[in-house]
VOBA-1610 file (N, C-alpha, C; in pm, whole numbers, padded with zeros to 5 digits, always signed):
BEGIN
Met+00081-00120+00000Met+00001+00003-00002Met+00085+00128-00003Thr+00216+00111-00013Thr+00304+00229-00012Thr+00366+00253-00147Gly+00428+00367-00165Gly+00493+00396-00289Gly+00401+00467-00390Arg+00460+00538-00482Arg+00387+00613-00583Arg+00332+00522-00688Val+00225+00565-00752Val+00158+00492-00860Val+00163+00581-00985Tyr+00225+00531-01087Tyr+00237+00607-01212Tyr+00128+00574-01309Leu+00044+00673-01342Leu-00076+00653-01429Leu-00073+00765-01537Asp+00041+00783-01597Asp+00056+00885-01699Asp+00138+00832-01819Tyr+00103+00714-01865Tyr+00177+00645-01972Tyr+00163+00719-02102Asn+00058+00794-02124Asn+00045+00865-02249Asn+00142+00985-02259Ala+00188+01035-02142Ala+00291+01140-02140Ala+00423+01075-02174Thr+00457+00968-02103Thr+00582+00897-02132Thr+00568+00763-02057Ala+00619+00657-02119Ala+00616+00521-02055Ala+00750+00500-01986Pro+00747+00421-01879Pro+00874+00389-01812Pro+00968+00318-01909Leu+01096+00341-01893Leu+01193+00282-01980Leu+01194+00128-01961Arg+01180+00056-02069Arg+01183-00088-02065Arg+01320-00138-02037Pro+01332-00247-01962Pro+01463-00313-01936Pro+01537-00344-02066Glu+01462-00394-02167Glu+01525-00430-02292Glu+01589-00305-02360Ala+01519-00191-02346Ala+01572-00066-02406Ala+01697-00022-02329Arg+01692-00030-02199Arg+01810+00010-02119Arg+01931-00073-02154Glu+01913-00204-02165Glu+02026-00294-02197Glu+02079-00265-02334Ala+01994-00237-02433Ala+02039-00204-02570Ala+02118-00073-02569Met+02071+00022-02493Met+02136+00156-02487Met+02273+00143-02425Ile+02283+00063-02316Ile+02413+00050-02246Ile+02514-00019-02342Ala+02466-00122-02415Ala+02554-00189-02513Ala+02595-00090-02622Ala+02507-00004-02667Ala+02536+00087-02778Ala+02639+00195-02733Met+02640+00222-02601Met+02739+00325-02551Met+02882+00282-02576Asp+02904+00151-02583Asp+03039+00100-02603Asp+03077+00083-02747Val+02984+00120-02838Val+03017+00114-02983Val+03083+00237-03021Leu+03208+00226-03067Leu+03294+00343-03091Leu+03261+00425-03216Gly+03237+00358-03324Gly+03240+00423-03454Gly+03123+00521-03486Asn+03150+00598-03590Asn+03043+00686-03650Asn+02974+00601-03757Pro+02842+00599-03761Pro+02773+00513-03860Pro+02804+00555-04001Ser+02858+00674-04026Ser+02888+00712-04163Ser+03028+00674-04205Ser+03107+00625-04111Ser+03244+00582-04144Ser+03246+00443-04207Val+03347+00422-04295Val+03345+00297-04368Val+03435+00193-04301His+03510+00226-04201His+03598+00129-04138His+03521+00038-04044Ser+03581-00060-03982Ser+03517-00160-03905Ser+03433-00099-03793Glu+03489-00002-03723Glu+03415+00060-03616Glu+03292+00135-03666Gly+03304+00198-03776Gly+03189+00264-03836Gly+03078+00164-03880Arg+03124+00055-03935Arg+03027-00046-03975Arg+02953-00108-03856Ala+03024-00118-03746Ala+02964-00171-03624Ala+02854-00076-03575Ala+02882+00054-03583Ala+02783+00154-03541Ala+02664+00151-03633Lys+02690+00140-03763Lys+02585+00136-03858Lys+02497+00007-03838Ala+02554-00102-03797Ala+02483-00222-03772Ala+02384-00204-03660Val+02424-00124-03557Val+02326-00096-03450Val+02207-00022-03500Val+02231+00081-03586Val+02123+00158-03644Val+02033+00072-03734Asp+02097-00009-03815Asp+02020-00095-03906Asp+01933-00195-03837Lys+01984-00254-03729Lys+01908-00347-03649Lys+01782-00279-03588Ala+01807-00166-03533Ala+01695-00091-03468Ala+01594-00046-03575Arg+01640-00006-03695Arg+01546+00038-03796Arg+01457-00079-03837Gly+01514-00196-03841Gly+01433-00315-03874Gly+01330-00346-03761Gln+01374-00331-03638Gln+01284-00358-03526Gln+01163-00258-03525Val+01191-00130-03545Val+01086-00031-03546Val+00996-00054-03666Ala+01054-00081-03781Ala+00978-00107-03901Ala+00879-00225-03887Arg+00921-00330-03818Arg+00833-00443-03796Arg+00711-00406-03709Leu+00737-00324-03610Leu+00628-00277-03528Leu+00528-00189-03607Met+00583-00103-03696Met+00500-00012-03770Met+00442-00073-03901Gly+00494-00190-03938Gly+00443-00253-04056Gly+00491-00192-04186Cys+00619-00161-04198Cys+00673-00100-04319Cys+00813-00153-04344Tyr+00873-00108-04454Tyr+01010-00153-04485Tyr+01106-00064-04407Pro+01220-00120-04364Pro+01317-00037-04291Pro+01362+00091-04361Asp+01378+00082-04491Asp+01427+00199-04565Asp+01319+00312-04568Asp+01195+00278-04530Asp+01091+00379-04527Asp+01093+00468-04406Leu+01182+00436-04308Leu+01188+00506-04183Leu+01302+00605-04173Val+01278+00722-04121Val+01375+00823-04087Val+01383+00844-03940Phe+01493+00827-03881Phe+01505+00853-03735Phe+01521+01005-03717Thr+01447+01057-03618Thr+01446+01201-03588Thr+01468+01217-03435Gly+01476+01345-03392Gly+01496+01371-03253Gly+01365+01362-03170Ser+01254+01355-03237Ser+01119+01346-03170Ser+01011+01330-03274Ala+00890+01301-03229Ala+00780+01296-03322Ala+00746+01438-03368Thr+00773+01540-03286Thr+00748+01674-03324Thr+00834+01708-03444Glu+00960+01670-03438Glu+01050+01693-03553Glu+01004+01615-03678Ala+00954+01493-03650Ala+00904+01412-03764Ala+00790+01481-03837Ala+00701+01550-03765Ala+00588+01619-03827Ala+00648+01730-03915Ala+00742+01805-03861Ala+00805+01914-03938Ala+00875+01862-04058Leu+00935+01744-04050Leu+01008+01687-04165Leu+00913+01646-04279Ala+00791+01615-04239Ala+00693+01567-04337Ala+00625+01682-04418Ile+00623+01801-04359Ile+00547+01913-04417Ile+00634+02005-04495Pro+00614+02016-04625Pro+00696+02103-04711Pro+00684+02250-04669Glu+00788+02327-04689Glu+00782+02470-04665Glu+00674+02534-04748Phe+00596+02618-04692Phe+00488+02695-04757Phe+00366+02608-04795Ala+00366+02480-04746Ala+00252+02394-04771Ala+00130+02441-04692Thr+00013+02412-04748Thr-00109+02442-04672Thr-00157+02308-04618Val-00199+02310-04489Val-00234+02187-04417Val-00371+02207-04358Ser-00455+02104-04374Ser-00587+02107-04311Ser-00592+01993-04208Gly-00684+02010-04113Gly-00703+01912-04002Gly-00811+01959-03906Ser-00813+01905-03792Ser-00916+01938-03691Ser-00849+01991-03566Glu-00932+02045-03474Glu-00883+02097-03354Glu-00849+01991-03248Val-00870+01862-03281Val-00833+01761-03182Val-00695+01706-03204Glu-00622+01763-03302Glu-00485+01716-03324Glu-00393+01761-03212His-00284+01688-03192His-00185+01722-03092His-00114+01850-03132Asp-00063+01928-03037Asp-00002+02056-03063Asp+00116+02041-03167Ala+00184+01929-03164Ala+00298+01910-03257Ala+00255+01911-03403Val+00126+01877-03424Val+00071+01883-03560Val-00020+02006-03583Ala-00095+02040-03479Ala-00183+02155-03487Ala-00110+02282-03524Ala+00017+02295-03480Ala+00095+02411-03507Ala+00113+02435-03658Trp+00101+02331-03735Trp+00120+02340-03884Trp-00010+02358-03958Ile-00124+02341-03893Ile-00249+02341-03966Ile-00298+02482-03997Asn-00322+02507-04125Asn-00373+02637-04168Asn-00528+02641-04162His-00588+02528-04183His-00734+02520-04184His-00781+02412-04087Pro-00798+02452-03957Pro-00842+02351-03856Pro-00992+02340-03848Asp-01054+02322-03966Asp-01200+02327-03973Asp-01269+02197-04001Trp-01197+02087-03981Trp-01265+01956-03993Trp-01357+01941-03872Asp-01480+01898-03898Asp-01580+01884-03795Asp-01558+01753-03717Val-01578+01760-03583Val-01578+01640-03499Val-01703+01631-03421Asp-01742+01507-03383Asp-01863+01488-03301Asp-01832+01498-03155Lys-01928+01463-03071Lys-01913+01479-02925Lys-01806+01387-02867Asn-01771+01282-02944Asn-01667+01190-02900Asn-01529+01227-02957Gly-01525+01330-03038Gly-01399+01373-03101Gly-01367+01299-03228Lys-01468+01228-03284Lys-01448+01155-03408Lys-01475+01249-03525Leu-01395+01238-03632Leu-01422+01318-03752Leu-01557+01277-03808Thr-01634+01379-03847Thr-01769+01355-03894Thr-01775+01333-04046Gly-01668+01368-04118Gly-01671+01355-04264Gly-01709+01485-04331Thr-01716+01595-04256Thr-01745+01728-04315Thr-01636+01826-04274Phe-01620+01922-04362Phe-01523+02030-04347Phe-01596+02161-04366Arg-01610+02238-04254Arg-01690+02357-04251Arg-01836+02328-04299Gly-01884+02212-04261Gly-02019+02173-04298Gly-02037+02110-04435Gln-01929+02109-04515Gln-01935+02051-04646Gln-01867+01916-04645Pro-01901+01826-04745Pro-01836+01698-04752Pro-01685+01716-04746Leu-01622+01635-04660Leu-01482+01657-04627Leu-01389+01650-04752Thr-01393+01540-04823Thr-01298+01525-04930Thr-01324+01612-05047Glu-01446+01661-05065Glu-01478+01751-05171Glu-01434+01895-05142Ser-01404+01920-05015Ser-01370+02057-04975Ser-01220+02081-04956Ile-01143+01978-04967Ile-01001+01986-04942Ile-00922+02009-05067Trp-00854+02122-05066Trp-00759+02149-05179Trp-00623+02188-05125Asp-00592+02146-05006Asp-00463+02173-04946Asp-00357+02076-04993Asp-00233+02103-04956Asp-00122+02017-04996Asp-00119+01886-04908Leu-00163+01901-04784Leu-00147+01788-04694Leu-00265+01793-04589Val-00312+01675-04550Val-00412+01667-04447Val-00351+01591-04328Ala-00385+01634-04205Ala-00327+01574-04084Ala-00438+01501-04007Val-00419+01378-03978Val-00519+01301-03896Val-00446+01217-03796Gln-00492+01222-03672Gln-00431+01141-03571Gln-00498+01001-03565Ala-00419+00901-03530Ala-00475+00769-03517Ala-00538+00754-03384Ala-00485+00820-03279Ala-00544+00817-03142Ala-00515+00942-03074Asn-00616+00996-03006Asn-00600+01125-02935Asn-00530+01100-02800Ser-00433+01186-02772Ser-00353+01169-02653Ser-00429+01199-02526Glu-00524+01287-02532Glu-00605+01329-02414Glu-00722+01238-02384Thr-00793+01192-02489Thr-00913+01116-02466Thr-00897+00970-02503Gly-00794+00935-02581Gly-00774+00798-02625Gly-00860+00756-02746Val-00943+00850-02793Val-01037+00817-02903Val-00964+00788-03028Leu-01003+00682-03097Leu-00938+00638-03217Leu-01004+00694-03344Gln-00927+00727-03442Gln-00976+00769-03575Gln-00944+00662-03674Asn-01041+00633-03762Asn-01015+00544-03873Asn-00966+00628-03989Thr-00833+00623-04013Thr-00775+00715-04111Thr-00783+00661-04255Met-00797+00534-04271Met-00802+00473-04406Met-00913+00527-04493Pro-01042+00541-04443Pro-01144+00592-04531Pro-01114+00727-04586Ile-01047+00812-04510Ile-01014+00947-04559Ile-00915+00934-04672Ala-00817+00847-04654Ala-00721+00824-04761Ala-00787+00767-04887Gln-00872+00674-04869Gln-00944+00609-04984Gln-01028+00714-05057Ser-01096+00805-04987Ser-01181+00907-05049Ser-01096+00995-05136Leu-00978+01038-05083Leu-00889+01126-05158Leu-00831+01051-05282Trp-00803+00930-05263Trp-00755+00849-05377Trp-00859+00842-05489Ala-00981+00819-05447Ala-01091+00807-05540Ala-01115+00934-05616Leu-01090+01051-05553Leu-01107+01181-05620Leu-00981+01220-05694Lys-00879+01140-05683Lys-00753+01166-05754Lys-00695+01300-05715Arg-00705+01333-05591Arg-00645+01459-05540Arg-00503+01436-05504Asp-00415+01534-05544Asp-00275+01524-05509Asp-00256+01581-05369Val-00318+01517-05271Val-00311+01561-05130Val-00248+01448-05053Lys-00143+01481-04974Lys-00077+01381-04894Lys-00136+01378-04756Ile-00122+01262-04692Ile-00183+01242-04560Ile-00072+01216-04458Leu-00070+01303-04353Leu+00017+01282-04239Leu-00063+01225-04128Val-00027+01101-04081Val-00096+01036-03971Val-00007+01044-03849Asp-00064+01091-03739Asp+00001+01096-03606Asp-00026+00956-03545Gly+00077+00872-03546Gly+00060+00739-03487Gly+00124+00724-03350Val+00158+00840-03287Val+00240+00837-03161Val+00175+00756-03053Gln+00044+00780-03032Gln-00021+00708-02922Gln-00071+00571-02954Ala-00096+00550-03086Ala-00151+00420-03127Ala-00047+00310-03140Ile+00066+00345-03191Ile+00170+00243-03222Ile+00216+00176-03093Gly+00207+00047-03087Gly+00250-00031-02973Gly+00135-00058-02873Lys+00022+00006-02884Lys-00093-00013-02794Lys-00209-00088-02868Ile-00224-00072-02994Ile-00324-00140-03070Ile-00258-00195-03195Pro-00323-00300-03256Pro-00263-00345-03388Pro-00278-00231-03487Phe-00163-00198-03547Phe-00159-00078-03627Phe-00042-00094-03730Ser-00064-00051-03850Ser+00046-00053-03950Ser+00028+00059-04049Thr+00136+00090-04114Thr+00131+00204-04211Thr+00041+00172-04324Asp+00037+00050-04378Asp-00044+00021-04486Asp-00193+00027-04459Arg-00231-00012-04335Arg-00374-00001-04295Arg-00415+00137-04257Ser-00320+00232-04238Ser-00351+00363-04202Ser-00381+00454-04323Gly-00327+00413-04435Gly-00342+00498-04557Gly-00243+00612-04558Ala-00145+00613-04469Ala-00058+00729-04451Ala+00042+00742-04560Asp+00070+00865-04599Asp+00187+00899-04682Asp+00306+00924-04592Tyr+00276+00983-04474Tyr+00375+01008-04375Tyr+00315+00967-04239Leu+00395+00910-04149Leu+00342+00869-04022Leu+00450+00889-03913Met+00410+00954-03804Met+00502+00985-03696Met+00495+00880-03584Ala+00615+00859-03523Ala+00618+00769-03407Ala+00721+00824-03305Ser+00710+00779-03180Ser+00795+00828-03077Ser+00837+00719-02985Ala+00965+00711-02955Ala+01017+00597-02874Ala+00968+00598-02733His+00964+00713-02669His+00934+00712-02523His+00788+00686-02493Lys+00703+00680-02592Lys+00558+00637-02570Lys+00547+00490-02556Ile+00646+00414-02603Ile+00643+00271-02599Ile+00749+00206-02507Gly+00806+00289-02418Gly+00908+00239-02329Gly+01048+00250-02375Gly+01070+00332-02481Gly+01206+00361-02526Gly+01252+00494-02463Pro+01369+00542-02506Pro+01420+00667-02443Pro+01350+00788-02501Lys+01361+00892-02427Lys+01313+01027-02475Lys+01416+01082-02573Gly+01370+01168-02664Gly+01457+01237-02754Gly+01488+01157-02884Ile+01407+01064-02916Ile+01422+00988-03043Ile+01285+00953-03097Gly+01263+00985-03226Gly+01139+00960-03296Gly+01165+00900-03431Ala+01058+00882-03507Ala+01076+00829-03642Ala+00961+00882-03732Leu+00991+00896-03858Leu+00893+00930-03960Leu+00892+00826-04068Tyr+00775+00768-04090Tyr+00755+00676-04206Tyr+00728+00769-04328Val+00798+00735-04436Val+00783+00807-04564Val+00745+00707-04671Lys+00629+00725-04728Lys+00586+00632-04833Lys+00675+00634-04948Arg+00703+00517-05007Arg+00797+00505-05117Arg+00762+00599-05235Gly+00863+00666-05282Gly+00841+00760-05393Gly+00822+00902-05351Leu+00799+00921-05218Leu+00782+01058-05170Leu+00909+01117-05110Ser+00914+01244-05100Ser+01027+01309-05042Ser+00990+01372-04906Thr+01087+01426-04838Thr+01063+01495-04714Thr+01108+01642-04733Ala+01083+01721-04627Ala+01122+01863-04626Ala+01227+01879-04520Pro+01353+01840-04548Pro+01457+01841-04443Pro+01474+01983-04384Arg+01470+01988-04251Arg+01488+02112-04177Arg+01633+02131-04137Ile+01708+02022-04142Ile+01845+02027-04099Ile+01937+01984-04218Pro+01994+02072-04292Pro+02091+02039-04400Pro+02219+02000-04340Gly+02301+01937-04421Gly+02439+01900-04372Gly+02492+01776-04441Gly+02521+01678-04353Gly+02595+01560-04398Gly+02515+01459-04477Gly+02382+01475-04482Gly+02303+01384-04565Gly+02278+01247-04503Gln+02281+01241-04367Gln+02248+01115-04300Gln+02100+01077-04321Glu+02065+00960-04278Glu+01929+00911-04298Glu+01884+00916-04441Met+01972+00868-04529Met+01941+00859-04672Met+01911+01001-04728Gly+01978+01100-04674Gly+01967+01236-04723Gly+01841+01309-04672Arg+01766+01247-04579Arg+01643+01306-04538Arg+01649+01375-04400Arg+01758+01352-04326Arg+01771+01418-04198Arg+01923+01418-04160Ser+01987+01531-04178Ser+02132+01534-04153Ser+02162+01542-03999Gly+02285+01500-03969Gly+02328+01498-03833Gly+02367+01354-03790Thr+02477+01341-03721Thr+02518+01209-03682Thr+02413+01140-03597Glu+02382+01015-03633Glu+02274+00947-03569Glu+02298+00926-03420Asn+02191+00939-03339Asn+02196+00908-03198Asn+02181+00758-03180Ile+02294+00687-03191Ile+02281+00542-03191Ile+02237+00485-03060Val+02268+00557-02949Val+02221+00505-02820Val+02071+00512-02812Gly+02012+00625-02851Gly+01865+00642-02851Gly+01800+00550-02955Ile+01862+00537-03070Ile+01808+00451-03172Ile+01808+00305-03129Ala+01911+00263-03059Ala+01916+00122-03015Ala+01808+00102-02912Gly+01783+00198-02823Gly+01677+00187-02726Gly+01543+00179-02789Phe+01521+00263-02895Phe+01399+00263-02969Phe+01367+00126-03025Gly+01471+00071-03089Gly+01455-00058-03155Gly+01417-00168-03054Ala+01484-00174-02945Ala+01455-00275-02847Ala+01320-00259-02785Ala+01280-00133-02762Ala+01142-00107-02709Ala+01037-00146-02812Ala+01066-00121-02940Ala+00967-00165-03044Ala+00950-00312-03049Glu+01058-00383-03037Glu+01051-00533-03038Glu+00970-00581-02918Ala+00993-00522-02801Ala+00917-00563-02681Ala+00773-00519-02691Ala+00746-00405-02749Ala+00606-00363-02768Ala+00531-00457-02858Ala+00594-00500-02964Ala+00531-00591-03058Ala+00499-00722-02986Arg+00588-00768-02898Arg+00562-00888-02821Arg+00443-00869-02725Asp+00436-00754-02664Asp+00321-00728-02571Asp+00191-00734-02647Leu+00186-00680-02771Leu+00064-00685-02846Leu+00028-00830-02880Lys+00123-00905-02919Lys+00098-01046-02953Lys+00049-01124-02830Asp+00099-01092-02713Asp+00070-01166-02591Asp-00058-01116-02523Gly-00124-01018-02577Gly-00250-00970-02524Gly-00235-00885-02395Val-00120-00826-02381Val-00095-00742-02260Val-00195-00624-02251Trp-00226-00565-02367Trp-00310-00446-02365Trp-00459-00482-02346Asp-00491-00608-02371Asp-00630-00655-02336Asp-00648-00651-02185Arg-00545-00694-02113Arg-00547-00686-01963Arg-00559-00543-01922Val-00480-00456-01983Val-00488-00310-01945Val-00625-00252-01968Ala-00689-00292-02080Ala-00826-00243-02106Ala-00922-00285-01998Lys-00910-00406-01946Lys-00994-00451-01835Lys-00974-00367-01710Leu-00847-00327-01688Leu-00819-00238-01571Leu-00883-00102-01593Arg-00870-00051-01713Arg-00933+00079-01746Arg-01086+00073-01720Asn-01146-00037-01762Asn-01296-00055-01739Asn-01331-00060-01589Ile-01244-00132-01515Ile-01268-00138-01371Ile-01263+00001-01306Leu-01167+00083-01348Leu-01156+00219-01300Leu-01281+00301-01332Glu-01323+00292-01460Glu-01436+00372-01501Glu-01565+00332-01431Lys-01582+00201-01411Lys-01701+00154-01339Lys-01704+00205-01196Ala-01585+00205-01135Ala-01578+00253-00997Ala-01612+00401-00990Ile-01564+00481-01081Ile-01588+00623-01082Ile-01737+00647-01113Glu-01791+00579-01210Glu-01933+00599-01247Glu-02028+00563-01137Ala-01994+00452-01065Ala-02081+00406-00961Ala-02089+00497-00842Ala-01982+00573-00820Ala-01977+00656-00696Ala-01989+00805-00720Ser-01980+00848-00839Ser-01987+00992-00866Ser-02097+01024-00968Lys-02191+01105-00922Lys-02299+01147-01011Lys-02264+01273-01093His-02148+01332-01061His-02110+01457-01128His-02019+01432-01247Thr-01951+01324-01251Thr-01837+01303-01347Thr-01887+01263-01485Ile-01824+01318-01585Ile-01849+01289-01725Ile-01733+01214-01783Leu-01757+01093-01835Leu-01652+01014-01898Leu-01649+01057-02046Val-01537+01104-02090Val-01516+01159-02222Val-01489+01047-02322Gly-01568+01047-02433Gly-01541+00954-02543Gly-01578+00810-02516Lys-01654+00790-02413Lys-01685+00648-02376Lys-01762+00576-02486Gly-01841+00653-02567Gly-01916+00589-02673Gly-01837+00564-02797Ala-01709+00589-02796Ala-01628+00565-02922Ala-01516+00462-02892Asp-01462+00410-02997Asp-01347+00323-02986Asp-01232+00403-02931Arg-01163+00347-02828Arg-01055+00422-02763Arg-00931+00332-02746Leu-00821+00398-02715Leu-00706+00319-02671Leu-00740+00234-02551Pro-00675+00121-02532Pro-00717+00037-02421Pro-00677+00089-02281Asn-00589+00188-02282Asn-00533+00231-02150Asn-00579+00370-02105Thr-00660+00436-02183Thr-00684+00580-02158Thr-00826+00605-02111Thr-00840+00685-02007Thr-00971+00742-01962Thr-00951+00885-01935Cys-01045+00965-01979Cys-01048+01105-01955Cys-01184+01142-01895Phe-01180+01207-01780Phe-01314+01242-01720Phe-01314+01380-01664Ile-01436+01439-01664Ile-01458+01579-01627Ile-01547+01585-01503Thr-01502+01668-01409Thr-01583+01706-01294Thr-01602+01857-01297Pro-01712+01903-01360Pro-01730+02046-01387Pro-01705+02135-01267Gly-01615+02235-01281Gly-01583+02324-01174Gly-01461+02287-01096Trp-01418+02171-01102Trp-01298+02124-01029Trp-01183+02125-01128Lys-01100+02222-01126Lys-00993+02244-01223Lys-00907+02121-01237Gly-00872+02087-01361Gly-00788+01970-01383Gly-00654+01982-01314Glu-00594+02104-01320Glu-00463+02126-01261Glu-00470+02101-01111Thr-00584+02143-01045Thr-00599+02118-00905Thr-00605+01969-00874Gln-00682+01896-00955Gln-00692+01754-00934Gln-00557+01686-00949Val-00481+01728-01048Val-00347+01670-01068Val-00257+01693-00943Met-00261+01812-00886Met-00185+01842-00767Met-00232+01762-00644Val-00363+01750-00627Val-00421+01673-00517Val-00378+01530-00524Met-00388+01474-00643Met-00349+01332-00657Met-00199+01310-00651Asp-00122+01410-00692Asp+00021+01401-00682Asp+00060+01391-00535Leu+00002+01479-00454Leu+00029+01475-00311Leu-00010+01345-00245Ala-00112+01278-00310Ala-00160+01149-00257Ala-00082+01032-00313Gly+00015+01060-00403Gly+00103+00953-00454Gly+00071+00902-00588Phe-00013+00975-00666Phe-00052+00925-00800Phe-00012+01032-00905Ala+00053+00984-01010Ala+00092+01066-01127Ala-00010+01054-01232Ile-00083+01164-01260Ile-00180+01169-01368Ile-00154+01298-01447Ser-00248+01335-01541Ser-00227+01453-01624Ser-00356+01525-01638Ala-00346+01652-01672Ala-00462+01734-01703Ala-00477+01753-01855Gly-00399+01681-01935Gly-00403+01693-02076Gly-00279+01636-02138Ser-00247+01671-02264Ser-00126+01619-02323Ser-00008+01680-02258Ala+00101+01608-02252Ala+00217+01652-02178Ala+00276+01782-02235Cys+00259+01803-02366Cys+00317+01924-02430Cys+00239+02049-02387Ser+00123+02029-02326Ser+00041+02143-02283Ser+00043+02166-02136Ser+00121+02077-02059Ser+00117+02091-01918Ser+00184+02221-01870Gly+00134+02275-01767Gly+00187+02405-01718Gly+00113+02521-01775Lys+00024+02501-01874Lys-00052+02602-01929Lys-00194+02603-01874Val-00230+02706-01795Val-00361+02705-01731Val-00463+02755-01832Lys-00519+02662-01903Lys-00617+02700-02003Lys-00708+02580-02031Ser-00819+02606-02092Ser-00912+02499-02123Ser-00855+02412-02236Ser-00888+02284-02235Ser-00841+02193-02339Ser-00906+02230-02474Arg-00820+02255-02569Arg-00867+02283-02706Arg-00938+02163-02767Val-00891+02042-02732Val-00952+01923-02783Val-01094+01910-02728Leu-01115+01926-02599Leu-01245+01910-02539Leu-01345+02016-02588Lys-01294+02138-02610Lys-01380+02247-02659Lys-01425+02213-02803Ala-01338+02154-02879Ala-01377+02112-03017Ala-01484+02006-03012Met-01488+01928-02905Met-01589+01822-02890Met-01719+01872-02833Gly-01726+02004-02805Gly-01849+02066-02759Gly-01861+02093-02614Tyr-01754+02066-02537Tyr-01758+02102-02394Tyr-01731+02251-02376Asp-01793+02310-02276Asp-01774+02454-02255Asp-01639+02477-02182Asp-01602+02605-02162Asp-01479+02639-02101Asp-01456+02574-01964Thr-01557+02585-01881Thr-01547+02527-01749Thr-01527+02376-01750Glu-01600+02308-01832Glu-01587+02165-01844Glu-01451+02128-01900Ala-01411+02199-02008Ala-01285+02171-02071Ala-01163+02198-01980Ala-01180+02282-01881Ala-01072+02311-01784Ala-01080+02217-01665Ser-01178+02130-01665Ser-01197+02045-01544Ser-01175+01896-01571Ala-01092+01869-01671Ala-01070+01731-01711Ala-00935+01680-01662Ile-00929+01552-01633Ile-00799+01483-01608Ile-00792+01365-01701Arg-00669+01324-01723Arg-00644+01201-01799Arg-00568+01099-01715Val-00618+00979-01711Val-00551+00868-01645Val-00514+00766-01752Ser-00388+00741-01766Ser-00340+00650-01872Ser-00255+00539-01811Leu-00305+00416-01830Leu-00246+00297-01766Leu-00137+00231-01859Gly-00068+00137-01806Gly+00032+00068-01886Gly+00049-00077-01840Pro+00140-00148-01906Pro+00163-00290-01872Pro+00199-00319-01728Gln+00256-00215-01660Gln+00299-00240-01522Gln+00189-00201-01419Thr+00076-00147-01469Thr-00033-00108-01379Thr-00103-00235-01326Thr-00140-00234-01199Thr-00208-00346-01137Thr-00350-00307-01098Glu-00429-00407-01072Glu-00571-00378-01029Glu-00569-00303-00896Asp-00473-00331-00805Asp-00461-00259-00684Asp-00433-00111-00709Asp-00353-00084-00805Asp-00324+00058-00839Asp-00447+00129-00879Val-00526+00066-00961Val-00647+00126-01015Val-00754+00150-00904Leu-00772+00049-00818Leu-00865+00060-00711Leu-00827+00162-00608Arg-00697+00169-00580Arg-00645+00270-00483Arg-00668+00411-00540Phe-00640+00424-00671Phe-00661+00555-00735Phe-00807+00596-00723Ala-00898+00505-00762Ala-01041+00538-00759Ala-01087+00578-00620Glu-01042+00503-00519Glu-01084+00530-00381Glu-01030+00671-00339Thr-00903+00696-00373Thr-00843+00828-00332Thr-00909+00944-00402Trp-00927+00928-00533Trp-00989+01036-00609Trp-01135+01063-00566Leu-01205+00961-00543Leu-01350+00977-00503Leu-01357+01053-00366Lys-01267+01021-00275Lys-01266+01094-00149Lys-01235+01242-00169Ala-01139+01270-00260Ala-01107+01408-00291Ala-01222+01480-00358Glu-01289+01404-00447Glu-01405+01470-00518Glu-01513+01505-00415Gln-01540+01418-00322Gln-01639+01445-00221Gln-01604+01565-00137Lys-01476+01584-00105Lys-01435+01703-00033Lys-01454+01828-00113Phe-01425+01823-00245Phe-01441+01935-00337Phe-01587+01980-00336His-01678+01887-00352His-01821+01919-00361His-01876+01967-00225Ala-01820+01915-00114Ala-01862+01958+00017Ala-01820+02100+00038Lys-01702+02145-00005Lys-01654+02283+00008Lys-01735+02374-00084Ala-01775+02322-00203Ala-01843+02404-00302Ala-01990+02422-00262Ala-02041+02341-00177Ala-02184+02348-00138Ala-02213+02468-00059
//
């Protein structure tokens, strides 16, 4: 009954033992991957092995992957300079920052409705690129990206599709070919790899928009000496994540998420479970207690020994209503009163029940003071 409980896997997952071991081994590899001597070839072998491991998890060829410093950089690499980009307000900040036309309509669950400013979606898009997330980091709601791609293909539009796969990859069966993506972002630390390393899938025949010119590493798509330690950790984490999927680990996590939500629903008449009517990631629950600020809830639970979030990690520290929840139709008060609890393979039923008990006591105190 002692010790802290980590329930913020969507922000970052604990480093997997396999990733740590691979990184420690890579630290002893001397060469530069671009060098042709034996030491250089040994370093390149580390990168090539990891590229294959990540590619297998993502369902693509190794040469289709570009290693980057983050998924945020991967998004920038995919978007040409001066390109026009369309998308919705439920996209992550790393992608939303590039969107010129955030006018895709979403329903109360945050799912794309198929309309753009009230007009049929694919008939209204004349941008260079469209951005669609596979899974929302705040709510866990899943988007089916393939129908959008198929509609654009049918209309023969020269529009490329950037899919944000950061939260989906490693948690649900997912692959580049089933996503319809021309470009797809991934991040190591969301699957138990190290922070500071990401990847971009680039569909064969397409180019990227390199933001860092120089030595022409990563097949000329991203210059700079490769971070072989981070890449090795990414590869090992990807292999372990693929094994977890095969072994049904996330099915167990989904059951824990359901136990948590049932406990909250049974004891709280004020709480709104966000996106419960939609397909979601197996580990994510987002709920709103109107008037009780999310930041306050995070601090209360932190003092009680639980790590949770009031939104996506890139927005933490900003006292404002969730842009995602407002797009889904929640008002400012509701959107500012949400928390996200995201579980992982290491979460136990005891963790979930302890959290529910502690949070419900805190909620009762909040309403007693507000009365």
